[in-house]
C-alpha positions as CSV (number, residue, x, y, z in Angstrom):
1,M,-29.9,-47.9,0.5
2,T,-29.4,-50.5,2.8
3,E,-30.4,-49.9,6.6
4,E,-26.6,-51.0,7.3
5,K,-25.2,-47.9,5.1
6,R,-27.8,-45.7,6.7
7,H,-26.6,-46.5,9.9
8,I,-22.9,-45.7,8.8
9,I,-23.9,-42.6,7.3
10,K,-25.6,-41.1,10.5
11,K,-22.4,-42.2,12.6
12,I,-20.2,-40.2,10.3
13,L,-22.4,-37.2,10.2
14,L,-22.7,-37.2,14.1
15,K,-19.0,-37.2,14.1
16,L,-18.9,-34.4,12.0
17,L,-21.3,-32.4,14.0
18,M,-19.5,-33.5,17.2
19,L,-16.4,-32.2,15.5
20,V,-17.5,-28.8,14.4
21,L,-19.3,-28.3,17.7
22,L,-15.6,-29.1,19.7
23,L,-14.3,-26.6,17.1
24,G,-16.7,-23.9,18.2
25,V,-16.1,-24.3,21.6
26,L,-12.4,-24.2,21.3
27,D,-12.8,-21.1,19.3
28,I,-15.1,-19.4,21.9
29,V,-12.5,-20.4,24.7
30,Y,-9.6,-19.2,22.6
31,Y,-11.3,-15.8,21.9
32,F,-12.1,-15.2,25.7
33,T,-8.7,-16.5,26.7
34,L,-5.4,-16.0,24.6
35,Y,-7.0,-14.0,21.5
36,Q,-6.3,-10.6,22.6
37,K,-2.9,-11.6,23.7
38,D,-2.1,-12.9,20.1
39,I,-3.7,-9.6,18.6
40,D,-1.4,-7.2,21.0
41,E,1.6,-9.6,19.9
42,N,0.8,-10.1,16.2
43,C,-1.3,-7.2,14.9
44,S,-0.7,-3.8,15.8
45,L,-3.1,-2.7,12.9
46,M,-6.3,-4.2,14.4
47,E,-6.1,-1.8,17.4
48,L,-5.3,1.0,14.9
49,S,-8.2,0.3,13.0
50,Q,-10.6,0.8,15.5
51,R,-8.8,3.1,18.0
52,A,-7.8,5.9,15.7
53,T,-11.3,6.0,14.2
54,E,-13.1,7.1,17.5
55,G,-14.6,10.7,16.9
56,V,-13.4,11.2,13.5
57,D,-15.0,11.9,10.3
58,I,-12.0,11.5,7.9
59,V,-9.5,8.9,8.1
60,Y,-5.9,9.0,6.5
61,L,-4.2,5.7,5.7
62,G,-0.6,6.2,5.2
63,E,2.9,4.8,5.4
64,S,6.2,6.3,6.4
65,S,5.5,9.5,4.2
66,N,2.8,10.7,6.5
67,F,5.2,10.8,9.5
68,S,8.8,11.1,8.4
69,C,10.5,14.4,8.9
70,A,13.9,15.9,7.7
71,K,16.2,16.6,10.4
72,T,16.0,20.4,10.1
73,D,12.2,20.5,10.5
74,T,10.7,22.9,12.9
75,D,7.4,21.7,12.1
76,R,7.1,17.8,12.6
77,R,3.4,17.5,12.0
78,Y,2.1,14.4,10.0
79,I,0.5,15.1,6.7
80,C,-2.7,14.3,8.3
81,M,-2.5,16.7,11.0
82,M,-1.6,19.4,8.8
83,I,-5.0,18.4,6.7
84,E,-6.9,18.6,10.0
85,D,-5.5,22.0,10.7
86,L,-6.3,23.1,7.3
87,L,-10.3,21.8,7.6
88,P,-11.7,23.2,10.6
89,G,-14.4,21.4,12.1
90,H,-13.4,18.2,10.8
91,H,-11.2,15.4,12.7
92,V,-8.8,13.3,11.2
93,G,-8.2,9.9,12.2
94,N,-4.3,8.4,11.4
95,L,-4.0,5.0,10.4
96,T,-0.6,4.8,9.7
97,K,2.1,2.4,9.4
98,G,5.3,1.8,7.7
99,A,5.8,0.0,4.6
100,C,1.7,-0.2,4.2
101,H,0.3,-0.6,0.7
102,A,-3.2,-0.7,-0.7
103,G,-3.8,-4.5,0.2
104,V,-2.9,-3.5,3.8
105,Y,-5.2,-0.5,3.8
106,Y,-7.9,-2.5,2.6
107,D,-7.8,-5.0,5.5
108,I,-7.4,-1.9,8.1
109,M,-10.6,-0.5,6.4
110,R,-12.6,-3.6,6.6
111,N,-11.9,-3.6,10.4
112,I,-13.1,0.1,10.9
113,P,-16.2,-0.4,13.5
114,R,-19.5,0.1,11.6
115,K,-20.7,2.7,14.1
116,S,-18.1,4.8,13.4
117,D,-18.5,8.3,12.3
118,V,-16.3,8.1,9.2
119,K,-17.4,9.6,6.0
120,T,-14.2,10.4,4.2
121,V,-11.1,7.8,3.5
122,I,-8.1,9.3,2.2
123,V,-6.0,6.7,1.0
124,T,-2.1,6.9,-0.2
125,V,-1.3,5.8,-3.2
126,N,2.5,5.3,-3.3
127,M,3.7,4.8,-7.1
128,R,6.5,2.6,-6.0
129,S,4.1,0.0,-4.4
130,F,3.0,-0.9,-7.9
131,T,6.3,-2.7,-9.0
132,S,7.7,-6.0,-7.9
133,E,10.4,-4.2,-6.0
134,W,8.0,-3.2,-3.5
135,I,5.4,-6.4,-4.0
136,Y,8.1,-8.6,-3.0
137,S,9.7,-6.3,-0.3
138,N,11.4,-8.0,2.8
139,L,8.9,-6.4,4.8
140,E,5.9,-8.3,3.4
141,T,6.4,-11.3,5.7
142,A,5.8,-9.2,8.6
143,L,2.9,-7.6,7.2
144,R,1.3,-10.7,5.8
145,K,1.2,-11.9,9.4
146,E,-0.8,-9.0,10.5
147,R,-2.9,-9.3,7.6
148,I,-3.7,-12.9,8.6
149,M,-5.2,-11.9,12.1
150,M,-7.3,-9.3,10.4
151,K,-9.1,-11.7,8.4
152,R,-12.9,-12.3,8.4
153,A,-12.5,-15.7,9.8
154,P,-12.9,-17.5,13.2
155,A,-10.1,-16.6,15.6
156,L,-8.5,-20.1,16.1
157,Y,-8.4,-20.5,12.7
158,R,-6.5,-17.4,12.1
159,R,-4.2,-18.4,14.8
160,L,-3.6,-21.8,13.0
161,L,-2.7,-20.0,9.9
162,L,0.1,-18.1,11.8
163,D,1.3,-21.3,13.6
164,F,1.4,-23.1,10.2
165,K,3.4,-20.1,8.4
166,V,0.4,-19.6,5.8
167,Y,2.5,-16.5,4.5
168,P,5.3,-16.0,2.3
169,V,8.9,-16.6,4.1
170,W,11.5,-16.1,1.2
171,T,14.8,-16.4,1.5
172,E,16.8,-13.5,0.0
173,E,17.8,-15.4,-3.2
174,E,13.9,-16.4,-3.6
175,R,12.9,-12.8,-3.1
176,S,15.4,-11.6,-5.7
177,A,14.4,-14.2,-8.4
178,L,10.4,-13.3,-7.9
179,I,11.9,-9.3,-8.0
180,I,13.5,-10.0,-11.4
181,D,10.7,-12.2,-12.9
182,G,8.3,-9.3,-11.8
183,F,10.6,-6.8,-13.6
184,E,10.4,-8.9,-16.8
185,K,6.5,-9.7,-16.7
186,Q,5.6,-6.0,-16.0
187,T,6.4,-5.0,-19.6
188,F,5.6,-1.2,-20.9
189,T,5.7,0.7,-24.3
190,L,6.4,4.2,-24.7
191,P,4.5,6.4,-27.2
192,H,8.1,6.9,-29.1
193,S,10.7,4.3,-30.2
194,F,12.6,3.0,-27.0
195,P,15.2,0.2,-27.1
196,Y,13.8,-1.4,-23.6
197,H,10.5,-3.2,-22.7
198,N,11.1,-3.8,-19.1
199,A,12.8,-2.6,-15.9
200,N,15.2,-5.5,-16.0
201,E,16.6,-4.4,-19.6
202,W,16.5,-0.9,-18.7
203,D,18.4,-1.2,-15.4
204,H,21.0,-3.5,-17.0
205,A,21.7,-1.2,-19.9
206,F,22.0,1.8,-17.6
207,A,24.0,0.1,-14.9
208,Q,26.5,-1.2,-17.9
209,N,26.5,2.1,-20.1
210,G,27.8,4.3,-16.9
211,T,26.2,7.4,-18.7
212,L,23.1,9.5,-18.2
213,H,20.6,10.3,-20.8
214,N,22.2,13.3,-21.6
215,G,25.8,11.8,-22.0
216,V,27.1,12.9,-18.8
217,H,29.4,10.6,-16.9
218,P,28.0,10.8,-13.4
219,S,29.5,9.1,-10.1
220,E,28.7,5.3,-9.5
221,D,26.3,6.8,-6.8
222,S,24.2,8.6,-9.0
223,I,24.1,5.9,-11.7
224,A,22.8,3.5,-8.6
225,L,20.3,5.9,-7.6
226,A,19.1,6.1,-11.4
227,C,18.8,2.4,-11.5
228,H,16.8,2.5,-8.5
229,H,14.6,4.9,-10.0
230,I,14.0,2.6,-13.1
231,K,13.5,-0.4,-11.0
232,H,10.8,1.3,-8.9
233,F,8.9,3.1,-11.8
234,A,9.5,1.6,-14.9
235,C,6.3,-0.3,-15.9
236,Q,2.9,0.2,-17.0
237,L,-0.2,-0.4,-14.8
238,D,-3.2,-2.5,-15.9
239,E,-5.9,-4.2,-14.2
240,N,-3.6,-7.5,-13.3
241,N,-1.4,-5.6,-11.4
242,P,-2.0,-6.8,-7.8
243,R,-2.0,-3.4,-6.4
244,I,-4.8,-2.1,-8.8
245,K,-6.7,-5.2,-7.8
246,D,-6.4,-4.0,-4.2
247,F,-7.5,-0.4,-5.1
248,D,-10.7,-1.9,-6.6
249,N,-11.4,-3.8,-3.6
250,I,-11.0,-0.5,-1.5
251,V,-13.4,1.5,-4.1
252,K,-15.9,-1.6,-3.6
253,L,-15.7,-1.5,0.4
254,C,-16.2,2.2,0.3
255,K,-19.4,1.8,-1.8
256,R,-20.6,-0.8,0.7
257,R,-19.9,1.5,3.7
258,G,-21.0,4.7,2.3
259,W,-17.5,6.5,2.5
260,H,-16.1,9.0,0.1
261,P,-13.0,7.7,-1.2
262,V,-10.1,10.2,-1.7
263,F,-7.0,8.5,-3.7
264,N,-3.8,10.8,-2.5
265,I,-1.1,10.0,-5.1
266,L,2.3,11.0,-3.4
267,A,5.0,13.3,-4.7
268,E,8.0,11.4,-6.3
269,N,11.3,13.1,-6.8
270,V,10.4,14.4,-10.3
271,D,13.6,16.7,-10.5
272,Q,15.8,13.9,-9.6
273,I,14.4,11.4,-12.0
274,D,14.4,13.8,-14.7
275,T,17.9,14.7,-14.3
276,L,19.1,11.1,-13.9
277,C,16.6,9.1,-16.2
278,G,15.7,11.7,-18.7
279,P,12.2,12.2,-19.7
280,D,11.4,8.4,-20.7
281,L,10.9,7.5,-17.1
282,M,8.8,10.7,-16.3
283,V,6.4,9.8,-19.5
284,L,5.7,6.2,-17.9
285,L,5.2,7.8,-14.4
286,E,2.5,10.1,-15.8
287,Q,0.8,7.8,-17.9
288,N,0.2,5.6,-14.9
289,V,-1.2,8.4,-12.7
290,Q,-3.5,9.2,-15.6
291,Y,-4.2,5.3,-15.5
292,I,-5.4,5.8,-11.9
293,K,-7.3,9.0,-12.7
294,D,-8.9,7.3,-15.6
295,R,-10.0,4.2,-13.8
296,Y,-11.3,5.4,-10.6
297,E,-12.7,9.0,-11.1
298,P,-15.6,7.8,-13.2
299,Q,-16.2,5.6,-10.1
300,G,-16.6,8.5,-7.8
301,V,-13.1,8.5,-6.1
302,M,-11.4,11.9,-5.9
303,V,-8.2,11.5,-7.2
304,V,-5.4,14.2,-5.9
305,N,-2.4,14.3,-8.2
306,N,0.6,15.1,-5.9
307,L,3.0,13.8,-8.3
308,R,4.8,17.0,-9.0
309,A,4.0,18.8,-5.9
310,V,7.5,18.5,-4.0
311,R,10.6,19.8,-5.3
312,D,14.1,17.8,-5.1
313,C,15.3,20.0,-2.0
314,D,12.2,19.0,0.1
315,F,13.2,15.0,-0.1
316,S,15.1,14.0,3.0
317,D,16.7,10.8,1.5
318,R,19.2,11.3,-0.9
319,D,20.7,7.9,-1.7
320,F,17.3,6.0,-2.2
321,P,13.8,6.9,-3.7
322,T,11.6,7.4,-1.2
323,E,8.3,9.7,-0.1
324,H,9.8,11.3,2.7
325,Y,9.4,14.9,2.8
326,S,10.6,17.8,5.0
327,Q,7.8,19.9,6.7
328,T,7.6,22.1,3.4
329,G,7.0,18.9,1.2
330,R,4.5,17.5,3.8
331,L,2.6,20.9,3.9
332,A,2.5,21.1,-0.1
333,I,0.6,17.7,-0.1
334,A,-1.5,18.4,2.6
335,K,-2.5,21.8,1.2
336,N,-3.8,20.0,-1.9
337,V,-5.5,17.4,-0.1
338,A,-7.2,19.7,2.0
339,A,-8.1,21.8,-1.0
340,A,-9.8,19.3,-3.0
341,L,-12.0,18.3,0.0
342,R,-13.0,21.9,0.4
343,R,-13.8,22.0,-3.5
344,K,-15.9,18.8,-3.2
345,K,-18.2,20.6,-0.5
């Protein structure tokens, strides 16, 4: 190599070093000036993961199922509060934000301070969250913005990712196309002969037929509700599902941090599903619950199966499938989780 080339390389390396140093200084200045303001404005989850874990040995990660109440409730405690009341001597932290799913839970958990006293992590498993209807939810953009600010990366870099909108911003047409494409790719098989192989086929046939599985001709609202159930539950879980990958990451994180993971499978309105859609959709739901148990219990995860724990009368929403319960429903779930934790000890 000639002396001239060595000189050029040295100049390039020097400039790169100066650039790195400049970026480092700018990152430090940003961190001590505007960073906290940006966190307050764009990432409520960061404070949640730190503040709600102070002085607790159990943390409960959930979405709106944790805090939603029926209008007639006299007991308005969250599920996590009920669990704490059923476990004397334990303190349960509340890490809850509406529309959260396993990917968000993972980011929240990564930001729990290492000095915390957390020993057990109860993670909500919402069976609706595995299908494209939720994966491409119109609430996902806001969550992705928060998740960027929770990354393990320099503060200024995260701020730049927000500025350059490195997160999904879909038009309604784009989002609908992604959902339908997801329906078609999430194929399923049943242990008996069945004419449909994905949610899109089943949904269209059900809507056009205008009758329930037992031949009853219901109202248009009932048909629409049945189709919602099909779109939210007609899939078959496997290792390629993005939510399964999120739960895999959660298990690995718990092992690294020495936490005992508990997967709390939420109750779905199985009475309504069975009435409107028939036994086929319930077979798929049960298969998916069993998949979760078979995948994670051998890895040391306590899986609490609340799928059938709440009756139809204790679901507060009547025109769309949600996991919003009356006080009786929330207490049923809390009792099952608390009982499982007591048996473990």
